[in-house]
BAKEKOL-333608 format. One line per 4 residues: number of its first residue (from 1); their letters; for each residue x, y, z of N, C-alpha, C. Coordinates in steps of 0.1 Angstrom, whole numbers, plus 5000, padded with zeros to 4 digits. Each point is the difference from the previous one (the first is absolute). Layout:
N
NUM	A	X:Y:Z:X:Y:Z:X:Y:Z ~ ... .
# end
This chain:
182
1	MAQT	2582:9198:9324:4999:5006:4987:5008:4992:4990 ~ 4994:4998:4988:5007:4992:4989:5012:5007:4995 ~ 5010:4992:4996:5012:5004:4994:5004:4992:4988 ~ 5007:5006:4991:5005:4993:4988:5013:4993:5005 .
5	LIRF	5000:4987:4998:5012:4993:5004:5011:5000:4989 ~ 4995:4998:4988:5009:5000:4988:4992:5003:4988 ~ 5006:5006:4990:4994:5003:4987:5008:4993:4990 ~ 4994:4991:4992:5007:4992:4990:5003:5009:4988 .
9	DTPV	5013:4999:4994:5004:5007:4989:4993:4996:4987 ~ 4999:4987:4998:4995:4994:4988:4985:4998:5001 ~ 4992:5006:4991:4986:4998:5000:4996:4986:4997 ~ 4989:4996:5005:4994:4986:4997:4991:5002:4988 .
13	TYRD	5002:4991:4990:4992:5000:4988:4990:4988:5002 ~ 4987:5004:4999:4990:4990:5001:4998:4993:4987 ~ 4992:4989:4999:4998:4992:4988:4994:5009:4989 ~ 4992:5009:5003:4993:5008:4989:5009:5012:4996 .
17	GRQY	5012:5001:5005:5010:5010:4996:5000:5012:5009 ~ 4990:5002:5009:5000:5011:5009:5013:4999:5009 ~ 5005:5012:5004:5012:5000:5008:4996:5007:5014 ~ 5006:4995:5010:4997:5005:5014:5013:5003:5007 .
21	RVQA	5001:5011:5007:5010:5003:5009:4996:4994:5013 ~ 5010:4994:5007:4996:4992:5012:5008:5005:5012 ~ 4993:5001:5011:5007:5003:5013:4994:4991:5011 ~ 5009:4996:5009:4996:4992:5012:4998:5010:5011 .
25	CGRE	4988:4999:5006:4997:5009:5011:4997:4992:5013 ~ 5001:5007:5011:4998:4993:5013:4995:5009:5011 ~ 4995:4994:5010:4996:5008:5012:5001:4992:5012 ~ 5002:5007:5012:5001:4993:5012:4986:4997:5005 .
29	RENG	4998:4987:5005:4987:4996:5005:4999:5003:5015 ~ 4989:4999:5006:4998:5003:5014:5009:4991:5009 ~ 5003:4988:4995:5009:4991:5009:5015:5002:4997 ~ 5003:5011:4992:5014:5003:4998:5006:4993:4988 .
33	QWEA	4993:4990:4994:5005:4994:4988:4997:5009:4988 ~ 5007:4997:4989:4998:5008:4988:4993:4991:4989 ~ 4990:5006:4994:4994:4993:4989:5004:5007:4987 ~ 5001:4993:4989:5004:5007:4988:4991:4995:4988 .
37	WLEF	4999:5009:4990:4992:4997:4988:5007:5007:4989 ~ 4994:4997:4988:5006:5006:4988:4990:5010:4993 ~ 5006:5010:4994:4991:5010:4993:5006:5000:4985 ~ 4990:5000:4991:5004:5000:4986:4993:5012:4993 .
41	EDLE	5008:5008:4995:4995:5012:4993:5001:4998:4985 ~ 4988:5001:4993:4999:4998:4986:5007:5013:4994 ~ 5011:4997:4992:5008:5011:4994:4992:5009:4990 ~ 4990:4994:4994:4992:5007:4990:4988:5008:5006 .
45	TGEV	4993:4994:5010:4988:5007:5006:5003:5006:5013 ~ 5010:4996:5007:5003:5005:5013:4992:4993:5011 ~ 4991:4990:4996:4992:4993:5010:5010:4991:5009 ~ 4997:5000:5013:5008:4993:5009:4992:4988:5006 .
49	LRSQ	5006:4988:4999:4994:4988:5005:5008:4996:5012 ~ 4994:4993:5010:5008:4995:5011:4996:4986:5003 ~ 5010:4993:5005:4998:4985:5003:4994:5000:5015 ~ 4996:4988:5003:4997:4997:5014:5013:4999:5007 .
53	RETT	5000:4997:5013:5012:4999:5008:5009:4989:4993 ~ 5012:5003:4997:5009:4990:4995:5009:4993:5010 ~ 5002:5007:5011:5009:4994:5011:4997:5007:5013 ~ 5004:4994:5010:5000:5006:5014:5014:4997:5005 .
57	QPNR	5007:5011:5005:5014:4998:5005:5000:5006:5014 ~ 5011:4996:5007:5001:5005:5014:5002:5015:5001 ~ 5007:5006:4990:5003:5014:5001:5002:5006:4987 ~ 5002:5014:4999:5001:5006:4987:5012:4996:4992 .
61	KDAA	5011:4998:5007:5013:4995:4994:4997:4987:4992 ~ 4994:4991:5007:4997:4987:4994:4990:5001:4988 ~ 4990:5009:5002:4991:5002:4989:5007:5006:4987 ~ 5009:5009:5003:5008:5006:4989:5009:4989:4993 .
65	YWAT	5006:4992:5009:5008:4989:4995:4992:4990:4991 ~ 4988:4997:5005:4991:4991:4992:4998:5006:4986 ~ 4997:5013:4999:4997:5007:4988:5012:4999:4990 ~ 5013:5001:5005:5011:4999:4991:5002:4987:4994 .
69	GLTP	4993:4989:5005:5001:4987:4994:4990:4997:4990 ~ 4991:5009:4997:4989:4997:4991:5005:5000:4985 ~ 4996:4990:4993:5005:4998:4986:4989:5005:4991 ~ 5004:5003:4987:4990:5004:4990:4989:4990:4999 .
73	VYLE	5003:4987:5001:4990:4990:4999:4990:5001:5012 ~ 5005:5003:5012:4991:5001:5011:4991:5013:4998 ~ 5006:5010:4995:4992:5013:4998:4989:4997:4989 ~ 5004:4993:4989:4990:4997:4990:4988:4992:5006 .
77	GALD	5004:4990:5008:4989:4992:5007:4992:5008:5009 ~ 5005:5009:5007:4992:5009:5009:4991:5009:4992 ~ 5005:5005:4989:4991:5008:4991:4989:4991:4995 ~ 5003:4988:4996:4990:4991:4994:4989:4997:5011 .
81	RILH	5004:4999:5012:4991:4997:5011:4990:5012:5002 ~ 5006:5012:4998:4991:5012:5002:4990:5001:4989 ~ 5005:4998:4987:4991:5001:4989:4991:4989:4998 ~ 5002:4989:5006:4992:4988:4998:4997:4994:5014 .
85	LPKF	4992:5007:5008:4997:4996:5013:4992:4986:4999 ~ 5003:4991:5009:4993:4987:4999:4985:5002:5002 ~ 4993:4992:4993:4985:5000:5001:4996:4990:5011 ~ 4994:5004:5010:4996:4991:5010:4985:4996:4997 .
89	KEPE	4998:4987:5000:4986:4995:4998:4994:4998:5014 ~ 4987:5001:5000:4992:4998:5012:5002:4985:5004 ~ 5002:4998:5013:5001:4986:5005:4987:4993:4998 ~ 5001:4988:4995:4988:4992:4999:4995:4996:5013 .
93	SVRP	4987:4998:5001:4995:4995:5013:5004:4986:5001 ~ 5004:4996:5012:5005:4986:5002:4989:4992:5008 ~ 4998:4988:4995:4990:4992:5007:5006:4995:5013 ~ 4992:4998:5010:5005:4994:5012:5003:4985:4998 .
97	PVFD	5009:4995:5008:5004:4986:4999:4988:4991:5000 ~ 5001:4989:4993:4989:4990:5000:5002:4991:5012 ~ 5012:4997:5004:5004:4991:5011:5006:5007:5011 ~ 4999:4994:5012:5006:5006:5012:5013:4995:5004 .
101	EPAP	5005:4991:4991:5013:4994:5003:5006:4994:4987 ~ 5013:4997:5000:5005:4993:4988:4996:4986:4999 ~ 5001:4994:4988:4997:4986:4998:5009:4991:5008 ~ 4996:4989:5004:5009:4991:5007:5010:4994:4991 .
105	HSRP	5012:4996:5005:5010:4994:4992:4995:4988:4993 ~ 5004:4999:4987:4996:4989:4992:5009:4988:5002 ~ 5012:5002:5005:5010:4989:5002:4996:4992:5012 ~ 5003:4987:5000:4996:4992:5011:5009:5003:5012 .
109	RGVV	4993:5003:5011:5007:5002:5012:4989:5000:5011 ~ 5004:4993:5011:4990:5000:5011:5007:5004:5012 ~ 4999:5012:5003:5007:5005:5013:4992:4995:5011 ~ 5008:4992:5008:4993:4994:5012:5002:5007:5013 .
113	SNRE	5010:5009:5000:5002:5007:5012:4992:5013:5001 ~ 4998:5005:5012:4992:5012:5001:5009:5013:5000 ~ 5012:4999:4997:5009:5011:5000:5006:5002:4986 ~ 5005:5012:4997:5006:5003:4987:5013:4992:4998 .
117	PILD	5002:4993:4989:5012:4993:4998:5012:5009:4999 ~ 5012:4996:5003:5012:5008:5000:5003:5004:4985 ~ 4996:4991:4991:5004:5002:4986:4989:4993:4991 ~ 4995:5006:4990:4991:4994:4990:5009:4996:4988 .
121	PFSV	5003:4987:4999:5009:4996:4990:4995:5002:4986 ~ 4987:4999:4998:4994:5002:4987:5001:5015:4996 ~ 4998:5009:5009:5001:5014:4996:5014:5004:4997 ~ 5010:4995:5008:5014:5003:4997:5004:4993:4987 .
125	YDKN	4996:4988:4997:5003:4993:4988:4994:5007:4988 ~ 4988:5006:5001:4994:5008:4989:5010:5012:4996 ~ 5006:5006:5010:5008:5011:4998:5014:4996:4993 ~ 5006:4989:5006:5013:4996:4996:5003:4987:5006 .
129	PGLL	5000:4989:4993:5004:4987:5006:5013:5000:5007 ~ 5010:5007:4994:5013:5000:5007:4999:5007:5013 ~ 4992:5010:5001:4998:5007:5013:4994:4991:5011 ~ 4991:4991:4996:4994:4991:5009:5011:4990:5005 .
133	AQEL	5008:4995:4991:5011:4991:5004:5010:5007:5010 ~ 5002:5013:4997:5009:5008:5009:4994:5002:5014 ~ 4987:5004:5000:4993:5002:5013:4999:4988:5008 ~ 4998:4988:4994:4999:4988:5007:5013:4996:5007 .
137	TALR	5011:5004:4994:5013:4997:5007:5002:5008:5012 ~ 4993:5011:5002:5002:5009:5012:4991:4995:5011 ~ 4991:4990:4998:4991:4996:5011:5005:4988:5007 ~ 4996:4999:5012:5004:4988:5009:4990:4988:4997 .
141	GWHL	5004:4989:5004:4992:4988:4997:4986:5001:5005 ~ 4997:5005:5012:4987:5000:5005:4991:5010:4992 ~ 5006:5011:4994:4993:5009:4991:4996:4992:4988 ~ 5009:4993:4994:4998:4993:4987:4989:4989:5002 .
145	RQII	5001:4993:5012:4989:4990:5002:4987:5007:5002 ~ 4999:5011:5006:4988:5007:5002:4994:5005:4986 ~ 5009:5004:4991:4995:5004:4987:4994:4988:4993 ~ 5007:4989:5001:4995:4987:4993:4986:4997:5006 .
149	RDFN	4998:5001:5013:4988:4997:5007:4989:5011:4996 ~ 5004:5012:5001:4990:5011:4997:4994:4999:4986 ~ 5008:4996:4990:4996:4999:4986:4997:4986:4996 ~ 4999:4991:5009:4997:4986:4997:5008:4995:4988 .
153	LVNE	5014:5002:5000:5008:4996:4989:5003:4985:4999 ~ 4999:4993:5012:5001:4986:5000:4991:4994:5010 ~ 4997:4987:4998:4993:4993:5010:5010:4995:5011 ~ 4998:5004:5012:5010:4996:5010:5000:4985:5003 .
157	NDVA	4990:4993:4996:5000:4986:5001:5010:4993:4991 ~ 5003:5008:4989:5009:4994:4989:5014:5005:5002 ~ 5002:5011:5007:5014:5006:5001:5002:5003:5015 ~ 5012:4996:5005:5004:5003:5014:5007:5013:5000 .
161	LEAL	4992:5011:5002:5006:5013:4999:5011:5002:5010 ~ 4998:4995:5012:5010:5002:5011:5014:4994:4997 ~ 5000:4990:4991:5013:4994:4997:5007:5007:4989 ~ 4994:5010:4993:5007:5006:4989:5008:5012:5004 .
165	TEQE	5011:5002:4993:5009:5012:5003:4994:5012:4995 ~ 5005:5012:5003:4995:5013:4995:5001:5000:4985 ~ 5012:4995:4995:5002:5000:4985:4989:4991:4993 ~ 4997:4989:5006:4990:4991:4994:4986:5006:5001 .
169	LGSL	4997:5007:5011:4987:5006:5002:4999:5011:4989 ~ 5010:5008:4998:5000:5011:4990:4998:4994:4986 ~ 5007:4989:4997:4998:4994:4987:4986:4994:4998 ~ 4995:4994:5011:4986:4995:4999:4990:5011:4997 .
173	IMQR	5001:5011:5007:4991:5011:4998:5002:5005:4985 ~ 5012:5002:4995:5002:5004:4986:4993:4990:4991 ~ 5002:4987:5002:4995:4990:4991:4985:5001:5000 ~ 4994:5000:5012:4985:5000:5000:4994:5013:4995 .
177	VREL	5006:5011:5002:4995:5013:4995:5001:4999:4984 ~ 5011:4995:4995:5001:4999:4985:4989:4991:4995 ~ 4997:4989:5007:4990:4990:4995:4986:5006:5001 ~ 4997:5008:5010:4987:5005:5002:4998:5014:4994 .
181	HP	5010:5006:4995:4999:5014:4995:4992:4999:4987 ~ 4990:5009:4999:4992:5000:4987:5008:5004:4988 .
# end
């Protein structure tokens, strides 16, 4: 059964000058929680308007506490929502997709392995170049070499990858991604 949680002393004055007496009301739901709404009584006509559910609280005490925190600005906004319900437009029919998959990457890369690379340096660089540099420092040498191979960042005939340190491998990846980045 619905109960009045609080009645506000000061009436709310709407933009057109009409004044409303306001009370916060609530009721216990089937699951034991309390839902609360606002009721606005037009002081001139006596017409009563109500809001949709404004809150759900665990119990009556918390619902009443919620009501004590309502400001005049909140109450004016709630009244405005009642008097100017949003107009919902019919959803437009949506065409089905033209393609069954996204476009291939436009950046040069030739993944030569049959497995998913541990890290896509181009994708991370797109998000944040500093993040790529940071992530590369967390990887071991064999991961870094595999990234270089997976994305064909260098010709292994020109660079002896096995001789490079982890720091040199990370720098090489950063340099090549910067050069190849669109």
